[in-house]
C-alpha positions in Angstrom: 30.5 55.6 -17.6 30.1 52.0 -16.5 33.1 50.6 -14.7 33.2 46.9 -14.1 35.8 45.8 -11.5 37.3 42.5 -12.7 39.9 42.5 -9.9 40.9 45.1 -7.3 43.6 46.3 -9.7 41.9 45.9 -13.1 38.5 47.1 -14.4 36.9 47.4 -17.8 34.4 49.7 -19.3 32.5 50.4 -22.5 33.7 53.5 -24.4 34.5 56.4 -22.0 34.3 60.0 -22.8 37.0 62.6 -22.3 34.8 64.3 -19.7 34.8 61.0 -17.7 38.6 61.1 -17.1 38.6 63.4 -14.0 36.1 61.1 -12.3 38.1 58.0 -13.3 41.2 59.6 -11.7 39.1 60.5 -8.6 38.0 56.9 -8.4 41.6 55.9 -7.9 42.7 54.7 -11.3 46.2 55.5 -12.4 46.3 54.1 -15.9 43.9 53.9 -18.8 44.3 51.3 -21.5 42.6 52.0 -24.8 41.7 48.8 -26.6 39.7 50.5 -29.3 41.0 51.0 -32.8 40.6 54.6 -34.1 38.7 53.3 -37.1 35.7 52.5 -34.9 35.2 55.9 -33.3 34.8 59.6 -34.1 37.8 61.9 -33.9 36.7 63.2 -30.5 37.3 59.8 -29.0 40.3 58.6 -31.0 43.5 57.7 -29.2 45.3 61.1 -29.6 42.3 63.1 -28.2 41.7 60.6 -25.4 45.4 60.5 -24.5 45.6 64.3 -24.3 42.6 64.3 -22.0 43.9 61.5 -19.8 47.3 63.1 -19.4 45.6 66.4 -18.5 43.6 64.6 -15.8 46.8 63.1 -14.4 46.4 59.6 -15.8 48.8 57.3 -17.6 47.5 56.3 -21.0 48.4 53.2 -23.0 47.2 52.5 -26.6 46.6 48.8 -27.4 44.0 48.6 -30.2 42.4 45.2 -30.3 40.4 44.3 -33.4 37.4 42.1 -32.7 38.0 38.6 -33.9 41.7 39.3 -34.5 43.3 39.4 -31.1 47.0 38.8 -31.4 49.7 37.7 -28.9 51.1 41.2 -29.4 47.9 42.6 -28.0 48.0 40.1 -25.1 51.7 40.9 -24.3 51.1 44.7 -24.6 48.1 44.4 -22.2 50.1 42.4 -19.7 53.0 44.9 -19.8 50.6 47.8 -19.4 49.0 46.2 -16.4 52.3 45.2 -14.8 53.8 48.7 -15.4 50.9 50.5 -13.7 51.5 52.3 -10.5 47.9 51.6 -9.3 44.5 50.4 -10.6 44.0 50.1 -14.3 40.8 50.9 -16.3 40.8 49.3 -19.8 38.0 50.2 -22.3 36.8 49.2 -25.7 33.3 49.3 -27.2 31.6 47.1 -24.6 34.5 46.0 -22.3 34.6 42.5 -23.9 37.9 42.9 -25.8 39.4 44.4 -22.7 38.3 41.4 -20.7 39.6 38.9 -23.3 43.1 40.4 -23.5 43.2 40.6 -19.7 42.1 36.9 -19.4 44.7 35.8 -21.9 47.4 37.9 -20.2 46.6 36.3 -16.8 47.2 32.7 -18.1 49.5 31.0 -15.6 49.2 33.7 -13.0 45.9 32.5 -11.5 43.7 29.4 -11.9 41.9 29.2 -15.2 38.5 28.8 -13.5 39.1 32.2 -11.8 40.2 33.9 -15.0 37.0 32.7 -16.7 34.7 33.4 -13.8 35.8 37.0 -12.9 34.7 38.7 -16.1 31.6 36.4 -16.3 30.1 38.4 -13.3 29.6 41.2 -15.8 28.4 39.0 -18.7 31.8 38.7 -20.4 31.9 35.0 -21.5 35.5 33.7 -21.3 34.6 30.0 -21.5 35.4 29.9 -25.2 38.9 31.1 -24.3 39.5 28.4 -21.7 41.7 26.1 -24.0 43.8 29.1 -25.1 44.3 30.2 -21.5 45.3 26.7 -20.5 47.7 26.5 -23.5 49.3 29.8 -22.6 49.6 28.7 -19.0 51.3 25.5 -19.9 53.9 27.4 -22.0 54.8 29.4 -18.9 55.1 26.3 -16.6 
C-alpha cells in the first residue's frame, strides 16, 4: 500500500488489496473511491469484493470506474460528489493513482487556484500540466 496524500482530506494510491482496508481505516480514512474498472483486475479485487471488504472494515465505498484516456464529465462529477459527501478523509485508487489524481484535479476546478491543483499531485509524479487548460475552462464555467 502506497498512500500519497494530495491534500489533508484526499489521498490517492495504486491498487489496494482487501487486506489493506483495516490499516486504511486505522489511518483515519472514512471513504474509499474505486476508480478502477473491473475489466482491468482479477475477481478478488473487483468492485463487489472490494466493497464488501471495505464495508466490513467500517469504510464507505464509492465505485467510479475511470477508463484511461476516456475520462468523462460524469466521472468528474461523481468524484466531486463522493469527495463532498465524505465524513472524513478520502482515499481514491486506480492502477497507479494517476486517474484518481486527474479526476480529483478536474473536480477541483474553480475551488482552488489552478497552479495549486496542478502542483499538489506533481509532488508524487502525477503530471497535471496537460490538464491545465481543461481545469481553467471548467473553472470559468463555474465563475
